[in-house]
Structures are given as structure tokens and as C-alpha cells.
ZADO-1210 file (C-alpha; in nm, 4 decimals, padded with zeros to 6 digits):
<atoms>
<atom x="-00.8748" y="-02.9460" z="01.3587" code="MET" pos="1"/>
<atom x="-00.6930" y="-03.1269" z="01.0767" code="LEU" pos="2"/>
<atom x="-00.4286" y="-02.9304" z="00.8914" code="THR" pos="3"/>
<atom x="-00.3857" y="-02.9386" z="00.5155" code="ARG" pos="4"/>
<atom x="-00.0868" y="-03.1657" z="00.5653" code="ARG" pos="5"/>
<atom x="-00.2929" y="-03.4052" z="00.7768" code="ASP" pos="6"/>
<atom x="-00.5702" y="-03.4107" z="00.5177" code="LEU" pos="7"/>
<atom x="-00.3190" y="-03.4932" z="00.2459" code="LEU" pos="8"/>
<atom x="-00.1778" y="-03.7697" z="00.4622" code="ALA" pos="9"/>
<atom x="-00.5252" y="-03.9183" z="00.4918" code="SER" pos="10"/>
<atom x="-00.5817" y="-03.9417" z="00.1163" code="MET" pos="11"/>
<atom x="-00.4516" y="-04.2951" z="00.0892" code="LEU" pos="12"/>
<atom x="-00.4557" y="-04.5453" z="-00.1923" code="VAL" pos="13"/>
<atom x="-00.7898" y="-04.6326" z="-00.3527" code="ALA" pos="14"/>
<atom x="-00.9321" y="-04.9809" z="-00.4027" code="ALA" pos="15"/>
<atom x="-00.7717" y="-05.2602" z="-00.5967" code="GLY" pos="16"/>
<atom x="-00.3945" y="-05.2187" z="-00.5640" code="ALA" pos="17"/>
<atom x="-00.2597" y="-05.5517" z="-00.6880" code="PRO" pos="18"/>
<atom x="00.0781" y="-05.5915" z="-00.5180" code="LEU" pos="19"/>
<atom x="00.3338" y="-05.4596" z="-00.2674" code="VAL" pos="20"/>
<atom x="00.6522" y="-05.3009" z="-00.4036" code="ARG" pos="21"/>
<atom x="00.9673" y="-05.3216" z="-00.1888" code="THR" pos="22"/>
<atom x="01.1965" y="-05.0216" z="-00.1298" code="THR" pos="23"/>
<atom x="01.4819" y="-04.9395" z="00.1064" code="SER" pos="24"/>
<atom x="01.3124" y="-04.6306" z="00.2533" code="ALA" pos="25"/>
<atom x="01.2957" y="-04.6111" z="00.6321" code="SER" pos="26"/>
<atom x="01.1244" y="-04.2840" z="00.7328" code="ALA" pos="27"/>
<atom x="00.8234" y="-04.3220" z="00.9600" code="VAL" pos="28"/>
<atom x="00.6157" y="-04.0428" z="00.8001" code="GLN" pos="29"/>
<atom x="00.6556" y="-03.8289" z="00.4885" code="THR" pos="30"/>
<atom x="00.4382" y="-03.5657" z="00.3206" code="ASP" pos="31"/>
<atom x="00.1294" y="-03.7227" z="00.1671" code="GLY" pos="32"/>
<atom x="00.2259" y="-04.0684" z="00.2913" code="MET" pos="33"/>
<atom x="00.1316" y="-04.2840" z="00.5878" code="ALA" pos="34"/>
<atom x="00.2763" y="-04.6081" z="00.7182" code="GLU" pos="35"/>
<atom x="00.0825" y="-04.9167" z="00.8202" code="LEU" pos="36"/>
<atom x="00.2168" y="-05.2184" z="01.0101" code="ALA" pos="37"/>
<atom x="00.0746" y="-05.5538" z="00.8982" code="LEU" pos="38"/>
<atom x="00.1017" y="-05.9092" z="01.0291" code="CYS" pos="39"/>
<atom x="-00.0666" y="-06.2465" z="01.0105" code="GLY" pos="40"/>
<atom x="00.1885" y="-06.5047" z="00.9034" code="TRP" pos="41"/>
<atom x="00.5591" y="-06.5391" z="00.9885" code="ASP" pos="42"/>
<atom x="00.6386" y="-06.1880" z="00.8608" code="GLU" pos="43"/>
<atom x="00.5615" y="-05.8530" z="01.0222" code="VAL" pos="44"/>
<atom x="00.6031" y="-05.5723" z="00.7712" code="PHE" pos="45"/>
<atom x="00.5360" y="-05.2026" z="00.7169" code="ILE" pos="46"/>
<atom x="00.3962" y="-05.0509" z="00.3987" code="VAL" pos="47"/>
<atom x="00.3963" y="-04.6865" z="00.2996" code="ARG" pos="48"/>
<atom x="00.0671" y="-04.5849" z="00.1418" code="ILE" pos="49"/>
<atom x="00.0434" y="-04.2760" z="-00.0788" code="GLY" pos="50"/>
<atom x="-00.2456" y="-04.0571" z="-00.1830" code="ARG" pos="51"/>
<atom x="-00.2345" y="-04.1813" z="-00.5433" code="SER" pos="52"/>
<atom x="-00.3499" y="-04.5121" z="-00.6893" code="SER" pos="53"/>
<atom x="00.0040" y="-04.6543" z="-00.6887" code="GLN" pos="54"/>
<atom x="00.0670" y="-04.9808" z="-00.5026" code="PRO" pos="55"/>
<atom x="00.1990" y="-04.9444" z="-00.1472" code="PRO" pos="56"/>
<atom x="00.5724" y="-04.9699" z="-00.0872" code="ASP" pos="57"/>
<atom x="00.7027" y="-05.2245" z="00.1619" code="LYS" pos="58"/>
<atom x="00.9580" y="-05.0296" z="00.3649" code="VAL" pos="59"/>
<atom x="01.0377" y="-05.2666" z="00.6532" code="TRP" pos="60"/>
<atom x="01.0122" y="-05.6365" z="00.7332" code="SER" pos="61"/>
<atom x="01.0892" y="-05.8688" z="01.0242" code="TRP" pos="62"/>
<atom x="01.0901" y="-06.2450" z="01.0655" code="ARG" pos="63"/>
<atom x="01.1949" y="-06.4277" z="01.3786" code="ALA" pos="64"/>
<atom x="01.3896" y="-06.6698" z="01.1588" code="ALA" pos="65"/>
<atom x="01.6222" y="-06.3833" z="01.0621" code="ASP" pos="66"/>
<atom x="01.6594" y="-06.2317" z="01.4109" code="ASP" pos="67"/>
<atom x="01.9647" y="-06.3564" z="01.5997" code="SER" pos="68"/>
<atom x="01.8197" y="-06.2170" z="01.9238" code="ALA" pos="69"/>
<atom x="01.5380" y="-06.4735" z="01.9125" code="ILE" pos="70"/>
<atom x="01.6511" y="-06.8119" z="02.0528" code="PRO" pos="71"/>
<atom x="01.6417" y="-07.0971" z="01.8051" code="ALA" pos="72"/>
<atom x="01.3886" y="-07.2816" z="02.0194" code="ALA" pos="73"/>
<atom x="01.1497" y="-06.9840" z="02.0023" code="LEU" pos="74"/>
<atom x="01.1736" y="-06.8933" z="01.6323" code="LYS" pos="75"/>
<atom x="00.8944" y="-07.1285" z="01.5253" code="ASP" pos="76"/>
<atom x="00.6662" y="-06.9685" z="01.7872" code="ALA" pos="77"/>
<atom x="00.6429" y="-06.6599" z="01.5624" code="PHE" pos="78"/>
<atom x="00.5068" y="-06.8425" z="01.2574" code="ARG" pos="79"/>
<atom x="00.1529" y="-06.6972" z="01.2990" code="THR" pos="80"/>
<atom x="00.1886" y="-06.3368" z="01.4151" code="THR" pos="81"/>
<atom x="-00.1384" y="-06.1757" z="01.5229" code="ASP" pos="82"/>
<atom x="-00.0573" y="-05.8268" z="01.6539" code="ASP" pos="83"/>
<atom x="00.1975" y="-05.5615" z="01.5570" code="CYS" pos="84"/>
<atom x="00.1659" y="-05.2432" z="01.7656" code="LYS" pos="85"/>
<atom x="00.4069" y="-04.9580" z="01.6881" code="PRO" pos="86"/>
<atom x="00.5553" y="-04.7837" z="01.9941" code="VAL" pos="87"/>
<atom x="00.8178" y="-04.5112" z="02.0526" code="ASP" pos="88"/>
<atom x="00.6872" y="-04.3073" z="01.7554" code="ASP" pos="89"/>
<atom x="00.7272" y="-04.6083" z="01.5282" code="GLY" pos="90"/>
<atom x="01.0848" y="-04.6887" z="01.6292" code="ARG" pos="91"/>
<atom x="00.9817" y="-05.0246" z="01.7763" code="ALA" pos="92"/>
<atom x="00.7057" y="-05.2810" z="01.7197" code="ILE" pos="93"/>
<atom x="00.5291" y="-05.4941" z="01.9809" code="LEU" pos="94"/>
<atom x="00.4599" y="-05.8365" z="01.8267" code="ILE" pos="95"/>
<atom x="00.2482" y="-06.1275" z="01.9448" code="SER" pos="96"/>
<atom x="00.1994" y="-06.4679" z="01.7854" code="SER" pos="97"/>
<atom x="-00.0663" y="-06.7315" z="01.8359" code="SER" pos="98"/>
<atom x="00.2044" y="-06.9921" z="01.7802" code="SER" pos="99"/>
<atom x="00.3276" y="-06.9049" z="02.1278" code="GLY" pos="100"/>
<atom x="00.5454" y="-06.5973" z="02.1776" code="ALA" pos="101"/>
<atom x="00.5717" y="-06.2185" z="02.2141" code="ILE" pos="102"/>
<atom x="00.8501" y="-05.9708" z="02.1373" code="ALA" pos="103"/>
<atom x="00.9454" y="-05.6044" z="02.1300" code="LEU" pos="104"/>
<atom x="01.1479" y="-05.5456" z="01.8116" code="VAL" pos="105"/>
<atom x="01.3681" y="-05.2439" z="01.7357" code="ASP" pos="106"/>
<atom x="01.2894" y="-05.1090" z="01.3902" code="ARG" pos="107"/>
<atom x="01.6381" y="-04.9834" z="01.3057" code="ALA" pos="108"/>
<atom x="01.8243" y="-05.3037" z="01.3958" code="THR" pos="109"/>
<atom x="01.5430" y="-05.5548" z="01.3315" code="ARG" pos="110"/>
<atom x="01.6403" y="-05.7224" z="01.6584" code="ARG" pos="111"/>
<atom x="01.4203" y="-05.8117" z="01.9544" code="ALA" pos="112"/>
<atom x="01.4823" y="-05.6117" z="02.2712" code="ARG" pos="113"/>
<atom x="01.2531" y="-05.8468" z="02.4637" code="PHE" pos="114"/>
<atom x="01.0948" y="-06.1838" z="02.3969" code="HIS" pos="115"/>
<atom x="00.9022" y="-06.4420" z="02.5960" code="ALA" pos="116"/>
<atom x="00.6988" y="-06.7583" z="02.5348" code="PRO" pos="117"/>
<atom x="00.3222" y="-06.7030" z="02.5769" code="VAL" pos="118"/>
<atom x="00.0692" y="-06.9735" z="02.4960" code="VAL" pos="119"/>
<atom x="-00.1580" y="-06.8693" z="02.2049" code="ASN" pos="120"/>
<atom x="-00.0607" y="-06.5022" z="02.2461" code="ALA" pos="121"/>
<atom x="-00.3182" y="-06.2746" z="02.0810" code="HIS" pos="122"/>
<atom x="-00.2212" y="-05.9268" z="02.1941" code="SER" pos="123"/>
<atom x="00.0591" y="-05.7385" z="02.3644" code="ILE" pos="124"/>
<atom x="00.0791" y="-05.4026" z="02.5408" code="GLU" pos="125"/>
<atom x="00.3546" y="-05.2050" z="02.7092" code="ARG" pos="126"/>
<atom x="00.2947" y="-05.0882" z="03.0663" code="LEU" pos="127"/>
<atom x="00.4719" y="-04.8222" z="03.2753" code="PRO" pos="128"/>
<atom x="00.7801" y="-04.9256" z="03.4664" code="GLY" pos="129"/>
<atom x="00.9407" y="-05.1394" z="03.1943" code="GLY" pos="130"/>
<atom x="00.6666" y="-05.4009" z="03.1943" code="ARG" pos="131"/>
<atom x="00.4884" y="-05.5822" z="02.9114" code="VAL" pos="132"/>
<atom x="00.1430" y="-05.7416" z="02.9252" code="ALA" pos="133"/>
<atom x="00.0241" y="-06.0244" z="02.7009" code="ALA" pos="134"/>
<atom x="-00.3114" y="-06.1890" z="02.6325" code="ALA" pos="135"/>
<atom x="-00.2903" y="-06.5694" z="02.6214" code="ALA" pos="136"/>
<atom x="-00.6005" y="-06.7050" z="02.4513" code="SER" pos="137"/>
<atom x="-00.7755" y="-07.0430" z="02.4456" code="VAL" pos="138"/>
<atom x="-00.5409" y="-07.3381" z="02.4903" code="ALA" pos="139"/>
<atom x="-00.5452" y="-07.6903" z="02.6281" code="THR" pos="140"/>
<atom x="-00.1837" y="-07.6491" z="02.7397" code="ALA" pos="141"/>
<atom x="-00.1101" y="-07.4789" z="03.0729" code="PRO" pos="142"/>
<atom x="-00.0707" y="-07.1033" z="03.0535" code="GLY" pos="143"/>
<atom x="-00.3639" y="-07.0194" z="02.8277" code="GLY" pos="144"/>
<atom x="-00.6805" y="-06.8222" z="02.9030" code="ASN" pos="145"/>
<atom x="-00.5100" y="-06.5516" z="03.1052" code="ARG" pos="146"/>
<atom x="-00.3463" y="-06.2089" z="03.1157" code="ILE" pos="147"/>
<atom x="00.0212" y="-06.2140" z="03.2086" code="VAL" pos="148"/>
<atom x="00.2681" y="-05.9333" z="03.2885" code="VAL" pos="149"/>
<atom x="00.6450" y="-05.9574" z="03.2342" code="PHE" pos="150"/>
<atom x="00.9446" y="-05.7513" z="03.3320" code="ASP" pos="151"/>
<atom x="01.0857" y="-05.6490" z="02.9930" code="ALA" pos="152"/>
<atom x="01.4440" y="-05.6304" z="03.1184" code="ALA" pos="153"/>
<atom x="01.4657" y="-05.9772" z="03.2721" code="SER" pos="154"/>
<atom x="01.1798" y="-06.1600" z="03.0999" code="GLY" pos="155"/>
<atom x="01.0507" y="-06.2629" z="03.4418" code="GLN" pos="156"/>
<atom x="00.6774" y="-06.3217" z="03.4802" code="GLU" pos="157"/>
<atom x="00.5454" y="-06.0786" z="03.7425" code="LEU" pos="158"/>
<atom x="00.1708" y="-06.1434" z="03.7637" code="ALA" pos="159"/>
<atom x="-00.1193" y="-06.3147" z="03.5887" code="SER" pos="160"/>
<atom x="-00.4964" y="-06.3474" z="03.6056" code="ASP" pos="161"/>
<atom x="-00.7402" y="-06.5885" z="03.4429" code="ALA" pos="162"/>
<atom x="-00.9402" y="-06.4517" z="03.1488" code="LEU" pos="163"/>
<atom x="-01.1137" y="-06.6917" z="02.9126" code="ARG" pos="164"/>
<atom x="-01.0187" y="-06.6407" z="02.5482" code="SER" pos="165"/>
<atom x="-00.8064" y="-06.3344" z="02.6247" code="ALA" pos="166"/>
<atom x="-00.7664" y="-06.1415" z="02.2985" code="HIS" pos="167"/>
<atom x="-00.7164" y="-05.7659" z="02.3388" code="GLY" pos="168"/>
<atom x="-00.5173" y="-05.5277" z="02.5603" code="LEU" pos="169"/>
<atom x="-00.5102" y="-05.1480" z="02.5951" code="VAL" pos="170"/>
<atom x="-00.3154" y="-04.9449" z="02.8498" code="TRP" pos="171"/>
<atom x="-00.5244" y="-04.6435" z="02.9576" code="ASP" pos="172"/>
<atom x="-00.2615" y="-04.3921" z="03.0641" code="ASP" pos="173"/>
<atom x="-00.5135" y="-04.1309" z="03.1804" code="ALA" pos="174"/>
<atom x="-00.7102" y="-04.3818" z="03.3877" code="GLY" pos="175"/>
<atom x="-00.3960" y="-04.5702" z="03.4941" code="ARG" pos="176"/>
<atom x="-00.5508" y="-04.9065" z="03.4188" code="ARG" pos="177"/>
<atom x="-00.5145" y="-05.1976" z="03.1796" code="LEU" pos="178"/>
<atom x="-00.8215" y="-05.2911" z="02.9751" code="TRP" pos="179"/>
<atom x="-00.8436" y="-05.6555" z="02.8656" code="ALA" pos="180"/>
<atom x="-01.0913" y="-05.8133" z="02.6248" code="LEU" pos="181"/>
<atom x="-01.1928" y="-06.1753" z="02.6782" code="GLY" pos="182"/>
<atom x="-01.4419" y="-06.4108" z="02.5182" code="GLY" pos="183"/>
<atom x="-01.7418" y="-06.2625" z="02.6977" code="ASP" pos="184"/>
<atom x="-01.6219" y="-05.9727" z="02.9166" code="VAL" pos="185"/>
<atom x="-01.4283" y="-05.6468" z="02.8985" code="LEU" pos="186"/>
<atom x="-01.2242" y="-05.6087" z="03.2145" code="ARG" pos="187"/>
<atom x="-01.0114" y="-05.3335" z="03.3754" code="ALA" pos="188"/>
<atom x="-00.7079" y="-05.3999" z="03.5947" code="TYR" pos="189"/>
<atom x="-00.4946" y="-05.2057" z="03.8361" code="ASP" pos="190"/>
<atom x="-00.1370" y="-05.3181" z="03.7648" code="VAL" pos="191"/>
<atom x="00.0368" y="-05.1450" z="04.0578" code="GLY" pos="192"/>
<atom x="00.2618" y="-04.8412" z="04.0453" code="VAL" pos="193"/>
<atom x="00.5759" y="-04.8316" z="03.8328" code="ALA" pos="194"/>
<atom x="00.8714" y="-04.9465" z="04.0395" code="GLY" pos="195"/>
<atom x="00.6501" y="-05.1145" z="04.2976" code="GLY" pos="196"/>
<atom x="00.5021" y="-05.4634" z="04.3233" code="PRO" pos="197"/>
<atom x="00.3087" y="-05.5720" z="04.0128" code="THR" pos="198"/>
<atom x="-00.0417" y="-05.7115" z="04.0509" code="ALA" pos="199"/>
<atom x="-00.3407" y="-05.7673" z="03.8271" code="LEU" pos="200"/>
<atom x="-00.6245" y="-05.6450" z="04.0474" code="THR" pos="201"/>
<atom x="-00.9688" y="-05.6493" z="03.8843" code="ARG" pos="202"/>
<atom x="-01.1378" y="-05.3104" z="03.9213" code="ILE" pos="203"/>
<atom x="-01.4142" y="-05.3282" z="03.6606" code="ASP" pos="204"/>
<atom x="-01.5871" y="-05.5835" z="03.4396" code="GLU" pos="205"/>
<atom x="-01.8534" y="-05.5351" z="03.1716" code="VAL" pos="206"/>
<atom x="-02.0320" y="-05.8206" z="02.9886" code="PRO" pos="207"/>
<atom x="-01.9968" y="-05.8160" z="02.6107" code="LEU" pos="208"/>
<atom x="-02.3178" y="-05.7828" z="02.4065" code="PRO" pos="209"/>
<atom x="-02.2123" y="-06.0735" z="02.1814" code="THR" pos="210"/>
<atom x="-01.9646" y="-06.3580" z="02.2215" code="ARG" pos="211"/>
<atom x="-01.6075" y="-06.3869" z="02.1043" code="GLY" pos="212"/>
<atom x="-01.4210" y="-06.0672" z="02.1930" code="GLY" pos="213"/>
<atom x="-01.1452" y="-06.0037" z="01.9417" code="HIS" pos="214"/>
<atom x="-00.9781" y="-05.6666" z="01.8781" code="ASP" pos="215"/>
<atom x="-00.9570" y="-05.3833" z="02.1329" code="LEU" pos="216"/>
<atom x="-00.8198" y="-05.0362" z="02.0511" code="VAL" pos="217"/>
<atom x="-00.8582" y="-04.6810" z="02.1856" code="PRO" pos="218"/>
<atom x="-01.0094" y="-04.4097" z="01.9663" code="LEU" pos="219"/>
<atom x="-00.7776" y="-04.1047" z="01.9565" code="PRO" pos="220"/>
<atom x="-00.9064" y="-03.8013" z="02.1478" code="GLY" pos="221"/>
<atom x="-01.2097" y="-03.9903" z="02.2769" code="SER" pos="222"/>
<atom x="-01.3174" y="-04.1819" z="02.5890" code="PRO" pos="223"/>
<atom x="-01.4212" y="-04.4701" z="02.3630" code="HIS" pos="224"/>
<atom x="-01.2631" y="-04.8086" z="02.3131" code="LEU" pos="225"/>
<atom x="-01.3466" y="-04.9917" z="01.9913" code="PHE" pos="226"/>
<atom x="-01.3910" y="-05.3666" z="02.0237" code="PHE" pos="227"/>
<atom x="-01.4995" y="-05.6382" z="01.7853" code="SER" pos="228"/>
<atom x="-01.6562" y="-05.9769" z="01.8485" code="THR" pos="229"/>
<atom x="-01.7402" y="-06.2717" z="01.6261" code="GLU" pos="230"/>
<atom x="-02.0656" y="-06.1056" z="01.5217" code="SER" pos="231"/>
<atom x="-02.0305" y="-05.7300" z="01.5615" code="GLY" pos="232"/>
<atom x="-01.8292" y="-05.4142" z="01.6297" code="CYS" pos="233"/>
<atom x="-01.8901" y="-05.1800" z="01.9238" code="TYR" pos="234"/>
<atom x="-01.7825" y="-04.8686" z="02.1103" code="LEU" pos="235"/>
<atom x="-01.7330" y="-04.8751" z="02.4880" code="PHE" pos="236"/>
<atom x="-01.7405" y="-04.5439" z="02.6750" code="ASP" pos="237"/>
<atom x="-01.4837" y="-04.5545" z="02.9559" code="ARG" pos="238"/>
<atom x="-01.6614" y="-04.2718" z="03.1400" code="GLU" pos="239"/>
<atom x="-02.0223" y="-04.3955" z="03.1293" code="THR" pos="240"/>
<atom x="-01.9492" y="-04.7699" z="03.0842" code="ARG" pos="241"/>
<atom x="-02.2038" y="-04.7734" z="02.8028" code="GLY" pos="242"/>
<atom x="-02.1737" y="-04.9919" z="02.4926" code="ILE" pos="243"/>
<atom x="-02.3238" y="-04.9031" z="02.1529" code="VAL" pos="244"/>
<atom x="-02.2817" y="-05.0588" z="01.8066" code="PRO" pos="245"/>
<atom x="-02.0171" y="-04.8975" z="01.5881" code="HIS" pos="246"/>
<atom x="-02.1822" y="-04.6443" z="01.3569" code="GLU" pos="247"/>
<atom x="-02.0762" y="-04.8148" z="01.0317" code="SER" pos="248"/>
<atom x="-01.9221" y="-05.1523" z="01.1203" code="LEU" pos="249"/>
<atom x="-02.1789" y="-05.2477" z="01.3850" code="GLY" pos="250"/>
<atom x="-02.3212" y="-05.5600" z="01.2171" code="PRO" pos="251"/>
<atom x="-01.9964" y="-05.6678" z="01.0518" code="MET" pos="252"/>
<atom x="-01.8726" y="-06.0153" z="01.1516" code="VAL" pos="253"/>
<atom x="-01.5174" y="-06.1393" z="01.2055" code="ASN" pos="254"/>
<atom x="-01.3426" y="-05.8015" z="01.2037" code="VAL" pos="255"/>
<atom x="-00.9903" y="-05.8946" z="01.3053" code="LYS" pos="256"/>
<atom x="-00.8459" y="-05.5463" z="01.3515" code="SER" pos="257"/>
<atom x="-00.9376" y="-05.1781" z="01.3540" code="TYR" pos="258"/>
<atom x="-00.6995" y="-04.8811" z="01.3642" code="SER" pos="259"/>
<atom x="-00.7454" y="-04.5023" z="01.3456" code="VAL" pos="260"/>
<atom x="-00.4613" y="-04.2775" z="01.2295" code="HIS" pos="261"/>
<atom x="-00.3974" y="-04.0402" z="01.5201" code="VAL" pos="262"/>
<atom x="-00.3499" y="-03.7251" z="01.3099" code="ARG" pos="263"/>
<atom x="-00.5382" y="-03.7905" z="00.9866" code="ALA" pos="264"/>
<atom x="-00.8335" y="-03.9860" z="01.1285" code="GLY" pos="265"/>
<atom x="-00.8118" y="-04.2475" z="00.8526" code="ARG" pos="266"/>
<atom x="-00.9507" y="-04.5889" z="00.9495" code="VAL" pos="267"/>
<atom x="-00.7902" y="-04.9167" z="00.8449" code="ALA" pos="268"/>
<atom x="-00.9550" y="-05.2490" z="00.9230" code="TYR" pos="269"/>
<atom x="-00.9219" y="-05.6155" z="00.8308" code="ILE" pos="270"/>
<atom x="-01.2121" y="-05.8588" z="00.8017" code="GLN" pos="271"/>
<atom x="-01.1600" y="-06.2333" z="00.7632" code="ALA" pos="272"/>
<atom x="-01.2451" y="-06.3534" z="00.4135" code="GLU" pos="273"/>
<atom x="-01.4508" y="-06.6616" z="00.3351" code="GLY" pos="274"/>
<atom x="-01.3936" y="-06.9418" z="00.5840" code="THR" pos="275"/>
<atom x="-01.0351" y="-06.8322" z="00.6542" code="ASP" pos="276"/>
<atom x="-00.9114" y="-06.6481" z="00.9628" code="TRP" pos="277"/>
<atom x="-00.7029" y="-06.4187" z="00.7421" code="TRP" pos="278"/>
<atom x="-00.7569" y="-06.1781" z="00.4516" code="ALA" pos="279"/>
<atom x="-00.5774" y="-06.0437" z="00.1445" code="GLU" pos="280"/>
<atom x="-00.7380" y="-05.6981" z="00.1735" code="HIS" pos="281"/>
<atom x="-00.7014" y="-05.3989" z="00.4007" code="VAL" pos="282"/>
<atom x="-01.0129" y="-05.1780" z="00.4015" code="HIS" pos="283"/>
<atom x="-01.0194" y="-04.8034" z="00.4655" code="PHE" pos="284"/>
<atom x="-01.2681" y="-04.5404" z="00.5745" code="GLN" pos="285"/>
<atom x="-01.2435" y="-04.1580" z="00.5642" code="ARG" pos="286"/>
<atom x="-01.2246" y="-04.1898" z="00.2638" code="PRO" pos="287"/>
<atom x="-01.3309" y="-04.5407" z="00.1682" code="ASP" pos="288"/>
<atom x="-01.0922" y="-04.7670" z="-00.0203" code="GLY" pos="289"/>
<atom x="-00.8972" y="-05.0877" z="-00.0037" code="GLN" pos="290"/>
<atom x="-00.5676" y="-05.2462" z="-00.1000" code="ILE" pos="291"/>
<atom x="-00.5067" y="-05.6079" z="-00.1928" code="ARG" pos="292"/>
<atom x="-00.1898" y="-05.7998" z="-00.1167" code="LEU" pos="293"/>
<atom x="-00.2224" y="-06.1232" z="-00.3171" code="PRO" pos="294"/>
<atom x="-00.1148" y="-06.4301" z="-00.1236" code="GLY" pos="295"/>
<atom x="-00.0869" y="-06.2452" z="00.2073" code="ALA" pos="296"/>
<atom x="-00.2494" y="-06.3779" z="00.5230" code="ARG" pos="297"/>
<atom x="-00.3357" y="-06.0516" z="00.6949" code="LEU" pos="298"/>
<atom x="-00.4703" y="-06.0461" z="01.0475" code="TYR" pos="299"/>
<atom x="-00.3906" y="-05.7074" z="01.2015" code="LYS" pos="300"/>
<atom x="-00.3202" y="-05.3623" z="01.0570" code="ALA" pos="301"/>
<atom x="-00.1900" y="-05.0814" z="01.2784" code="ARG" pos="302"/>
<atom x="-00.1124" y="-04.7235" z="01.1746" code="TRP" pos="303"/>
<atom x="00.2245" y="-04.5842" z="01.2763" code="LEU" pos="304"/>
</atoms>
């Protein structure tokens, strides 16, 4: 049951906010406020959204160009970031970039703890045992169309498996498996036990109802995974293996990201606008609303 504090936290900004205001604040969560990580171009940033109609405050920002922990030869590989998953209660951000790299960035220091080149990286997920998985999507260069697992301490590649147009990753801690979304299948992997040999052993595979798998996220407190494709949005039940259209976004095309606030239940999603792969708006449900960031090229939005 949601508390009064949670309900207040869910009453986020209404439609039409025209800009992002920058502050020096750094708290992850405050009364009546919620934080949202955003990416899409060379900047990954966090905004704090209030329950009034005021514009959101930008409270944190990271660019590879400014991070001395990122090698000079790899900085340009973060010019088109496409995922930004908060971990460690928001103290770190997992970042992937279709320009060819992944990183785990500490929020306090704005420095990468881990980085690695990954061809057309479209998602990143942390695994038990100090490992990181990445989805390498369509590419003519070697190394694309696969799932790859790294040791986060050494950067060494530990295992990989072919998956056409790999786009989404979710670690299922209860089921002890890695779910991976490709262009036409949703697949589950056994990755081996923490501290033991790493493998990507296929243990389940479900055909997608429509082509072009894109975003993949778990729904808090539910057996469902949300996934989007080029032409629709769906829910996959990990217990029954059934797939049904999403109750409100089912027929929506080109949804790039979907995120549910764990405590407040507020939904944030991004849909590509016009013929572009990016958007200037973040849309909300429970309650409905939107914010606009003029000039931004938004691709993913993730609640902290």
C-alpha cells in the first residue's frame, strides 16, 4: 500500500515544462520530489521533478569528455548514450552508448569505475559476482549482434552469445537468470554462479509478437517484464510465459523506454518523435503528464 509520502512523491510535474534549471543539489530523494536519469546524446543527466508545475531541476550530469577515467581513445564512443540505469540506490549509473562503449559511473565523483568498448551497445546490466552484461546490437563490424559478459574489475570479456539486434537486458535475481531482448526473440540465460566459471547458457526463448525488440524492464512487485518493439508494447509473464499487449501503451509505436517508480508507481516513458530516433518530451502516467526539454535528444528515462 502506498503511504502518503509515496503518493506525494508520485505527484510529479504536469505537461508543458519548457526548460531544465540547473542546481547544485545532490540528494537522491527528497519529500515530494523524485529523480529521473535521462540520456540520448553525449550527456547523461539527472533531473529532480517536483509535484508542482515548476520546471525540473538538473541535479547531476556526466560526459565522457570530462571524465579522466575514460581513456581518450574511448571518449568519442559515448557520444550517443542509450541507457542509464541507476544502481546502488542511485549512487552509481550504468551507461551504454550505441557509439560503442559501456561504463559504470560513480555519482559522487563523476568517474567511471568500469568501462569497456562494445559495438553498438544498447543496454547494460550488472550481474552477481562483479560482472557486467552488455547488449551489442546490429553492426557490420565484428562484435555486434550478441550478448557479452565482462569482469568489472579487470574489464576482461568472460562469455558471449549471438543474439540478433540485441537491445534489452534484465537480471532476474529471484529466478537467477539473465533476460535478453533481441530483434525477434526474448531469451533467458544461465550465467553461472558468482565466483565460478561464467557462461551464457540458453535456458528459454520466446518469439516476439512483433519485430524489433527495444526496451526491456521489470515491473516492480510483479512477475511481468515490460518490453517494447517497433510497433507495440507488451507484458511478458515470467511464470506462465504468456505475452499480452500493455493495457494502455499496447498499440504505441517506437517507445524507446519505460520505467516505473518502485515506491510511487509513477510511469515515465519516451516515444520517438517524428522521423527521429529521439524525443524532447518525457511522458508520465499515474497521473498523466509530460515535460519538455527543448533541444534535448532523449532516448531513455530511468527512475532512481
